[in-house]
C-alpha positions as CSV (number, residue, x, y, z in Angstrom):
1,M,66.4,117.9,116.1
2,R,69.8,118.5,117.6
3,T,69.6,115.2,119.5
4,T,68.7,113.3,116.4
5,I,71.6,114.7,114.5
6,I,74.0,113.8,117.3
7,A,72.6,110.3,117.6
8,G,72.8,109.8,113.9
9,T,76.4,110.9,113.8
10,M,77.3,108.5,116.6
11,L,75.6,105.6,114.9
12,L,77.5,106.3,111.6
13,A,80.8,106.5,113.5
14,L,80.1,103.2,115.2
15,A,79.3,101.4,111.9
16,G,83.0,101.0,111.0
17,C,84.2,99.8,114.4
18,T,84.8,96.3,115.6
19,Q,82.4,94.6,118.0
20,T,84.8,95.2,120.9
21,Q,84.9,99.0,120.2
22,Q,81.1,99.2,119.7
23,G,80.5,97.3,123.0
24,A,82.9,99.6,124.8
25,V,81.2,102.8,123.6
26,I,77.7,101.5,124.2
27,G,78.6,100.1,127.6
28,G,80.3,103.4,128.6
29,V,77.3,105.6,127.6
30,G,74.8,103.2,129.2
31,G,76.9,102.9,132.3
32,A,77.2,106.6,132.7
33,A,73.5,107.1,132.3
34,V,72.7,104.4,134.9
35,G,75.4,105.6,137.3
36,S,74.1,109.1,137.2
37,A,70.5,108.0,137.7
38,V,71.4,105.7,140.6
39,A,73.8,108.1,142.4
40,G,72.6,110.4,145.2
41,S,71.6,114.0,144.4
42,G,75.0,115.4,145.4
43,S,77.2,112.8,143.6
44,R,75.7,112.4,140.1
45,T,79.0,113.2,138.4
46,E,80.9,110.6,140.4
47,G,78.2,108.1,139.7
48,A,78.3,108.8,136.0
49,L,82.1,108.4,136.0
50,V,82.1,105.2,137.8
51,G,79.2,103.9,135.7
52,A,81.0,104.8,132.5
53,A,84.2,103.1,133.6
54,V,82.5,99.9,134.6
55,G,80.2,100.0,131.5
56,T,83.2,100.5,129.2
57,V,85.1,97.5,130.5
58,A,82.0,95.3,130.6
59,G,80.9,96.4,127.1
60,A,84.4,95.7,125.7
61,L,84.5,92.2,127.2
62,I,81.1,91.4,125.9
63,G,82.0,92.8,122.4
64,R,85.2,90.8,122.4
65,A,83.4,87.6,123.2
66,S,81.3,88.0,120.1
67,E,84.4,88.3,117.8
68,R,85.4,84.6,118.1
69,D,86.0,84.0,114.4
70,T,87.8,87.2,113.6
71,C,91.6,87.5,113.8
72,Y,93.8,90.6,113.2
73,Y,97.0,90.2,111.2
74,R,99.9,92.5,110.1
75,D,101.8,92.2,106.9
76,N,105.5,92.8,106.4
77,Y,104.8,96.6,106.0
78,G,102.9,96.9,109.2
79,R,99.5,97.2,107.6
80,R,96.7,95.7,109.7
81,Y,94.0,93.6,108.2
82,V,91.1,91.4,109.5
83,A,90.4,87.9,108.3
84,R,88.7,84.8,109.5
85,C,90.7,82.8,112.0
86,P,92.1,79.4,111.0
87,R,89.9,76.5,111.9
88,G,90.4,75.3,115.5
89,Y,92.3,78.5,116.4
90,Y,89.7,79.9,118.9
């Protein structure tokens, strides 16, 4: 039950994020799991750390590639907003 609550909370938190941020989180968690599983018995922590780092970067790059038509703008007051990019911009 505890695992279900934690997983549900993580999914709700990711719902408001951009594709880049979602990709980074998912890549980091997946990379840590794979790194820990592949590492030797005495170096599971190091394997998880390296896997998380590589997974985070790879996930962020993959997530960023899927945001091709989304641009971020700032108005005169510094507020950030997201809108579709102008045609031919990307």
